[in-house]
C-alpha positions in Angstrom: 99.1 58.3 72.8 99.2 60.3 69.4 97.9 63.3 71.1 100.5 63.2 73.8 103.2 62.6 71.0 101.8 65.9 69.0 101.8 68.1 72.1 105.5 67.0 72.9 106.5 68.0 69.4 104.6 71.3 69.9 106.3 72.0 73.1 109.8 71.1 71.8 108.9 73.8 68.8 108.2 76.3 71.7 111.3 75.5 73.2 113.3 76.2 70.0 111.5 79.5 69.4 112.4 80.4 73.2 115.9 79.9 72.6 116.3 81.5 69.2 114.6 84.9 70.2 115.8 87.2 72.9 119.2 86.1 73.0 121.9 88.1 74.8 125.3 87.8 76.0 124.3 86.4 79.2 121.6 84.1 77.9 122.5 82.7 74.4 121.0 80.1 72.4 122.2 77.0 74.2 121.6 78.4 77.6 118.0 79.6 76.8 117.4 76.1 75.2 118.3 74.4 78.3 116.2 76.6 80.4 113.3 75.9 77.9 113.7 72.1 78.3 113.8 72.4 82.1 110.5 74.5 82.0 109.1 71.9 79.6 109.9 69.2 82.3 108.5 71.2 85.1 105.2 71.9 83.1 104.6 68.3 82.1 105.1 67.2 85.8 103.0 69.8 87.4 100.4 70.3 84.7 97.6 69.5 87.1 98.7 72.0 89.5 99.0 74.7 86.9 96.5 77.6 86.2 98.8 78.8 83.5 99.9 77.3 80.3 103.3 76.2 79.0 103.6 79.1 76.4 102.5 81.7 79.1 105.3 80.2 81.4 107.8 80.8 78.8 106.7 84.4 78.2 107.1 84.9 81.9 110.6 83.4 82.0 111.6 85.3 79.0 110.4 88.5 80.2 112.5 88.0 83.6 115.6 87.3 81.3 114.8 90.5 79.5 114.7 92.8 82.4 117.6 95.4 82.2 120.0 95.1 84.8 119.7 98.7 85.7 116.3 98.1 87.0 116.5 96.8 90.6 113.9 95.0 92.8 112.2 91.6 93.3 110.0 89.7 91.1 106.4 89.6 92.8 103.7 87.0 92.2 100.1 87.9 93.5 98.1 84.6 93.4 100.0 81.4 93.1 97.4 78.6 93.3 99.5 75.5 93.7 102.9 77.0 92.9 103.5 75.8 89.3 104.0 79.3 87.7 106.0 80.1 91.2 108.6 77.2 90.2 109.2 79.1 87.0 109.5 82.3 88.5 111.9 81.2 91.1 114.1 79.8 88.6 114.2 83.0 86.7 114.8 84.9 90.1 117.6 82.6 90.8 119.7 83.0 87.6 119.2 86.6 87.5 120.1 87.3 91.0 116.7 88.3 92.3 114.3 87.2 95.1 110.9 86.1 94.3 108.0 87.3 96.5 104.9 84.9 96.5 101.8 86.6 97.8 98.8 84.4 98.6 96.3 83.6 101.3 97.0 79.9 100.5 93.1 79.3 101.3 91.8 80.3 98.0 89.9 83.3 96.8 88.2 85.6 99.2 84.2 86.0 99.0 83.7 87.9 95.7 82.2 91.4 96.1 81.1 91.6 92.4 80.7 89.5 89.3 83.2 89.2 86.6 82.3 88.6 83.1 84.0 86.9 80.0 84.7 89.5 77.4 83.8 87.3 74.4 80.3 86.2 75.5 79.2 88.0 78.7 79.1 85.0 80.7 79.6 85.3 84.4 82.8 83.6 85.6 81.9 81.2 88.5 84.4 82.6 91.1 83.7 81.2 94.6 85.2 81.7 97.9 87.9 79.2 98.6 88.4 78.5 94.9 91.9 78.1 93.7 93.3 77.2 97.0 96.7 75.7 97.4 98.4 75.1 100.8 101.7 76.8 101.7 103.2 73.2 102.4 101.9 72.1 98.7 103.5 75.0 97.2 106.7 75.0 99.3 107.1 71.4 98.3 106.6 71.9 94.3 109.4 74.8 94.6 111.6 72.8 96.7 111.3 69.8 94.2 111.4 71.7 90.9 112.4 75.3 91.4 114.8 77.4 93.6 113.5 77.6 96.9 116.5 79.6 98.3 115.2 82.6 96.3 111.7 82.6 97.5 109.8 84.6 100.2 106.2 83.6 100.9 103.7 86.3 102.0 100.7 84.7 103.6 97.3 86.5 103.8 94.9 88.5 101.8 96.3 91.2 99.7 94.3 93.6 101.5 96.1 93.0 104.7 99.6 91.8 103.7 100.5 94.5 101.1 99.8 97.4 103.6 102.5 96.2 106.0 105.4 95.9 103.3 108.2 98.3 103.7 108.0 101.6 101.9 111.3 101.1 100.1 110.4 97.6 98.6 110.8 97.7 95.0 109.7 95.3 92.2 111.3 94.5 88.8 108.4 92.5 87.5 104.9 91.5 88.8 102.9 88.5 87.6 99.2 89.1 89.1 96.7 86.2 89.0 94.2 87.6 91.5 91.0 87.0 89.7 88.5 89.2 91.6 88.1 92.9 90.9 88.6 93.9 94.4 91.9 91.6 94.6 93.3 93.2 91.4 92.5 96.8 92.8 94.4 95.8 96.1 97.4 94.5 94.1 97.3 97.8 92.0 97.0 100.2 94.9 99.7 98.7 96.9 102.1 97.1 94.2 102.0 99.6 91.4 103.9 102.2 93.1 106.6 99.7 94.0 106.9 98.7 90.4 110.1 100.5 89.0 109.7 102.4 85.6 110.4 100.3 82.5 109.5 97.1 84.4 106.5 94.8 83.3 103.2 94.0 85.0 101.6 91.0 83.8 98.1 90.2 84.3 96.3 86.8 84.1 92.7 88.0 83.5 93.1 89.1 80.1 89.6 87.9 79.2 87.9 89.0 82.3 85.9 92.3 81.4 85.7 93.9 84.7 89.5 93.3 85.4 90.6 94.7 82.1 88.3 97.8 82.7 90.6 98.7 85.7 93.6 99.4 83.5 91.5 101.8 81.4 89.9 103.5 84.2 90.6 107.1 84.1 89.1 107.6 87.6 90.6 104.8 89.4 94.1 105.9 88.3 93.5 109.8 88.7 92.4 109.0 92.4 95.1 106.4 93.4 98.1 107.5 91.4 97.2 110.9 89.8 98.1 109.8 86.2 96.2 108.4 83.1 95.4 104.8 82.9 98.3 102.7 81.4 96.0 100.2 79.5 96.7 96.7 78.9 98.4 94.8 76.0 96.4 91.8 75.3 93.0 92.9 77.1 90.0 90.9 75.5 92.0 87.9 73.9 95.2 87.8 75.6 98.6 87.5 74.1 98.4 85.2 70.9 100.5 82.3 72.3 100.6 79.3 70.1 103.3 77.7 67.9 104.9 80.3 65.6 106.8 83.4 66.8 107.2 87.1 66.5 109.3 89.7 68.3 107.7 92.5 70.2 110.9 94.4 71.2 110.7 93.9 74.9 108.3 90.8 75.2 108.4 87.7 72.9 105.0 86.1 72.7 104.8 83.0 70.6 102.2 84.0 68.0 99.0 82.1 67.2 95.1 82.7 66.7 93.8 81.3 70.0 95.0 84.0 72.4 95.5 83.3 76.1 94.8 84.5 79.5 98.0 86.7 79.8 98.3 90.4 79.0 100.9 92.9 80.1 101.8 96.6 80.6 105.2 98.3 81.1 105.1 100.9 83.8 106.0 104.3 82.2 
């Protein structure tokens, strides 16, 4: 009981920090505070269905609120598990007048083609075919109950099959990628990176996965696919330091601590 109460106090502090930073004429303190409380309520209800933490979800929502109005496009999520983060992204999409595209097989991971290791200790991560499966009906139900289903489009199938069929003129204002496997992350980058508008953020949820982080620094991959230098990845290795005090990183407002996270990002230049 004491642990639950302590966590609740910590979550409320995060909500206050979320409301205090990043205020604009459209999203002032009280509106952000109300949104933060709503996200906290959703997280506590869907914690068992969530692959992301409450601080990570606040950062994602904050990033949506900070997208410049001059940047057009949808919010795109690649890999949704059971839809907890999708709920948060749908709320952000709704209040900013955008659409959320949820890309997932809804059957879990495909067969891993190569191992992925933890950066800190070199341990091989136990990714398996079918892992992180969440049915489309379950994800839809969570969004209908807690999010904004009218702002959501589901795209079912493996990324290697679905992304190549999207319209060429489709554009993204933010990407949240939680694809786990090297081959899947590469598929997302090959097809979705060109659709991401300049100045828009790309969030990666494998900040501690060595082989995934290496992609963002791989000169050959970026030269062959995009004729450009690799963009790097802010937070690679430890993840954004999300805990219980704050700092302002100009365009992103992580909540600073010493424990890190699985979340990293880069802005497309």
